[in-house]
C-alpha positions in Angstrom: -75.7 -56.7 -11.1 -79.2 -55.1 -10.9 -81.3 -54.4 -14.0 -84.0 -51.8 -14.3 -87.4 -53.6 -14.7 -88.4 -51.4 -17.6 -91.8 -50.6 -16.3 -94.5 -49.5 -18.7 -94.8 -45.7 -18.0 -98.5 -45.9 -18.5 -100.2 -47.3 -15.4 -103.7 -47.5 -16.8 -104.5 -47.7 -20.5 -107.9 -46.6 -21.7 -106.9 -46.7 -25.4 -103.7 -47.2 -27.4 -103.1 -43.5 -27.3 -104.7 -42.4 -24.0 -104.0 -43.5 -20.4 -102.8 -42.5 -16.9 -99.1 -42.3 -16.5 -97.2 -43.4 -13.4 -95.5 -40.0 -13.3 -98.8 -38.3 -13.1 -100.0 -40.7 -10.4 -96.9 -39.8 -8.4 -98.0 -36.1 -8.4 -101.4 -37.3 -7.1 -99.7 -39.3 -4.3 -97.7 -36.2 -3.4 -100.7 -33.9 -3.3 -102.7 -36.4 -1.2 -99.8 -36.8 1.3 -99.7 -33.0 1.5 -103.4 -32.7 2.2 -103.4 -35.5 4.8 -100.4 -34.3 6.7 -101.4 -30.6 6.3 -104.7 -31.1 8.0 -103.0 -33.2 10.7 -100.6 -30.3 11.4 -103.4 -27.7 11.2 -105.3 -29.4 14.0 -102.3 -29.1 16.4 -102.5 -26.4 19.1 -100.9 -23.2 18.1 -101.1 -23.8 14.3 -101.3 -20.6 12.3 -103.2 -22.4 9.6 -106.7 -23.9 10.0 -107.7 -27.3 8.5 -110.0 -25.5 6.0 -107.1 -23.3 4.8 -105.1 -26.4 3.9 -107.4 -26.9 1.0 -106.5 -23.4 -0.3 -102.8 -24.1 0.2 -103.0 -27.3 -1.8 -104.9 -25.6 -4.7 -102.5 -22.7 -4.9 -99.5 -24.9 -4.3 -100.5 -27.4 -7.0 -100.8 -24.5 -9.5 -97.4 -23.2 -8.4 -95.8 -26.6 -8.8 -97.1 -27.2 -12.3 -96.8 -23.8 -13.7 -93.5 -22.9 -12.0 -92.1 -26.3 -12.7 -92.9 -26.0 -16.4 -91.6 -22.4 -16.8 -88.5 -23.3 -14.8 -87.8 -26.3 -17.0 -88.0 -24.2 -20.1 -86.1 -21.2 -18.8 -83.4 -23.0 -16.8 -82.8 -26.0 -19.0 -84.1 -25.2 -22.5 -83.8 -21.4 -22.9 -82.2 -21.4 -26.3 -84.9 -23.7 -27.6 -87.5 -21.4 -26.0 -86.1 -18.4 -27.9 -86.5 -20.3 -31.2 -89.9 -21.7 -30.3 -91.7 -19.7 -27.5 -94.9 -21.9 -27.9 -93.0 -24.8 -26.3 -93.8 -23.2 -23.0 -97.4 -24.2 -23.2 -96.9 -27.7 -24.7 -96.8 -29.3 -21.3 -97.7 -32.7 -22.8 -94.1 -32.9 -24.2 -92.8 -33.2 -20.6 -90.2 -31.3 -18.7 -90.5 -30.1 -15.1 -87.9 -28.3 -12.9 -87.9 -28.5 -9.1 -86.3 -25.1 -8.8 -88.9 -23.6 -11.0 -91.6 -25.4 -9.0 -90.1 -23.9 -5.8 -90.4 -20.4 -7.2 -94.0 -21.1 -8.2 -94.8 -22.4 -4.7 -93.1 -19.4 -3.2 -95.3 -17.1 -5.2 -98.3 -19.1 -4.2 -97.3 -18.8 -0.5 -97.0 -15.0 -0.9 -100.5 -14.8 -2.3 -101.8 -17.1 0.5 -100.0 -15.1 3.2 -101.8 -12.0 2.0 -105.1 -13.8 1.9 -104.7 -15.3 5.4 -103.2 -12.1 6.9 -100.1 -13.9 8.0 -96.4 -13.3 7.6 -95.0 -15.0 4.5 -92.5 -17.1 6.5 -95.2 -18.4 8.8 -97.0 -19.8 5.8 -93.7 -21.1 4.4 -92.8 -22.8 7.7 -96.1 -24.6 7.7 -95.7 -25.8 4.1 -92.1 -26.8 4.2 -92.4 -30.2 6.1 -95.3 -31.2 3.8 -93.2 -31.0 0.6 -90.5 -33.7 0.8 -92.9 -36.7 0.5 -94.1 -35.3 -2.8 -90.5 -34.9 -3.9 -89.9 -38.6 -3.0 -93.0 -39.7 -5.0 -91.8 -37.6 -8.0 -88.3 -39.2 -8.0 -89.9 -42.6 -7.8 -91.8 -41.6 -10.9 -88.5 -40.7 -12.6 -87.2 -44.2 -11.7 -90.3 -45.9 -13.1 -89.8 -43.9 -16.3 -86.1 -44.9 -16.4 -85.1 -41.2 -16.8 -82.6 -38.9 -15.2 -80.3 -41.9 -14.6 -76.9 -41.8 -12.9 -73.3 -42.0 -14.0 -71.5 -45.3 -14.5 -70.3 -47.2 -11.4 -68.5 -50.5 -10.8 -70.1 -50.8 -7.3 -72.4 -53.8 -6.6 -75.3 -51.4 -6.3 -75.0 -50.4 -9.9 -78.1 -50.8 -12.1 -78.3 -51.4 -15.8 -80.8 -49.2 -17.6 -81.5 -51.1 -20.9 -83.0 -48.0 -22.5 -79.6 -46.3 -22.2 -77.0 -49.0 -22.6 -75.6 -52.1 -20.7 -73.3 -50.1 -18.4 -74.1 -50.3 -14.7 -75.1 -46.9 -13.3 -76.1 -45.2 -10.1 -79.8 -45.3 -9.6 -79.7 -41.6 -8.8 -83.4 -41.2 -8.9 -83.7 -43.5 -5.8 -80.8 -41.7 -4.1 -82.8 -38.5 -4.5 -86.0 -40.1 -3.4 -84.3 -41.2 -0.2 -82.3 -38.0 0.6 -84.4 -35.0 -0.6 -87.6 -37.0 -0.1 -87.8 -39.4 2.8 -84.8 -38.3 4.9 -85.6 -34.6 4.5 -89.2 -35.3 5.5 -88.2 -37.0 8.7 -85.7 -34.2 9.6 -88.2 -31.4 9.0 -91.1 -33.2 10.6 -89.2 -33.9 13.8 -87.7 -30.4 13.8 -91.1 -28.7 13.3 -92.8 -30.6 16.1 -91.4 -28.1 18.6 -92.0 -24.4 18.4 -89.3 -22.8 16.2 -88.6 -19.1 15.5 -90.2 -17.9 12.3 -88.1 -18.8 9.2 -86.2 -21.6 10.8 -88.2 -24.5 9.3 -88.2 -22.9 5.8 -84.4 -22.3 6.1 -83.8 -25.9 7.1 -85.8 -27.1 4.1 -83.8 -24.9 1.7 -80.5 -26.0 3.2 -81.5 -29.7 3.4 -82.8 -29.9 -0.1 -79.9 -27.9 -1.5 -77.2 -30.1 0.1 -79.0 -33.3 -0.9 -79.5 -32.2 -4.5 -75.9 -30.9 -4.8 -74.5 -34.2 -3.5 -76.5 -36.5 -5.7 -75.7 -34.5 -8.8 -72.1 -35.8 -8.5 -73.4 -39.3 -9.5 -76.2 -38.2 -11.8 -75.6 -37.6 -15.5 -75.9 -33.9 -16.3 -78.4 -32.8 -18.9 -77.0 -33.8 -22.2 -77.7 -30.5 -24.0 -76.1 -28.5 -21.2 -73.3 -30.7 -19.9 -71.3 -29.1 -17.1 -72.1 -25.4 -16.8 -69.2 -24.3 -14.5 -65.6 -25.4 -13.6 -65.9 -28.5 -15.8 -67.7 -30.4 -13.1 -70.7 -28.4 -11.9 -74.1 -29.2 -13.3 -77.1 -26.9 -13.7 -78.8 -28.6 -10.8 -75.9 -27.8 -8.5 -75.6 -24.3 -9.7 -79.3 -23.7 -9.0 -79.0 -25.3 -5.5 -76.2 -22.9 -4.3 -78.6 -19.9 -3.9 -81.0 -22.2 -2.1 -78.4 -23.2 0.5 -77.2 -19.6 1.0 -80.8 -18.3 1.4 -81.6 -21.1 3.8 -78.6 -20.3 5.9 -79.7 -16.6 6.0 -83.2 -17.6 7.1 -81.9 -19.7 9.9 -79.4 -17.1 11.1 -82.1 -14.4 10.9 -84.6 -16.6 12.7 -82.3 -17.2 15.7 -80.8 -13.8 16.0 -83.6 -11.3 15.3 -85.2 -9.6 18.2 -88.8 -10.5 18.7 -91.4 -7.8 18.0 -92.7 -6.0 21.1 -96.0 -7.3 22.4 -98.9 -5.4 21.0 -97.2 -4.3 17.7 
């Protein structure tokens, strides 16, 4: 049976109370991967985005991830606590980030960038979508290093004991998510976007792919303790929030492949 190594969450200690955490470094890895791959894509013929504009996308996107992720964590997962203590929203050092909130934040950033660049929103979104999953992968590895967001008990040989929880073997759901919504989704989107696709198709595939991967892994992940199952005695908050993603993604894909192209010159 595997045992979690119980990594020190602080990668670099400057003092006893101050240091650089692994989880923060994972964000840096994700942003650097975004920058490198974004500039690579922007240099390809026919790219609607220039290499210089990738810098703006990273800046706006990073703000969207952090602010949206924090607001989403508070509103989606700790709303009752927020009503009692609204100031918790700005105490980001206490932790708590939500992917779905981060997605909303990045979507708003993409809207602002589309207006700035004079491009349709979905063109900007289609450019961004393949650059996101590696950051998600890094974030889930950060969750694993921190031994948080662990999985449900399992008697399979792949079970892992998290000593900070108990001695029961569990699914290493953080690594499942890193593999599915991170690495696999990146490969699928990167290969899919290498050929010209109708506007909205790449964004739609991202929403569907992430939504399905997250929905599936939630079956072996422990639901948030203070929320438990939020519907039907089996559906978690993560699954509930992923359903609109999947439906919206399907709508984007159908719209992309069925809409009539705009007449030339309009």
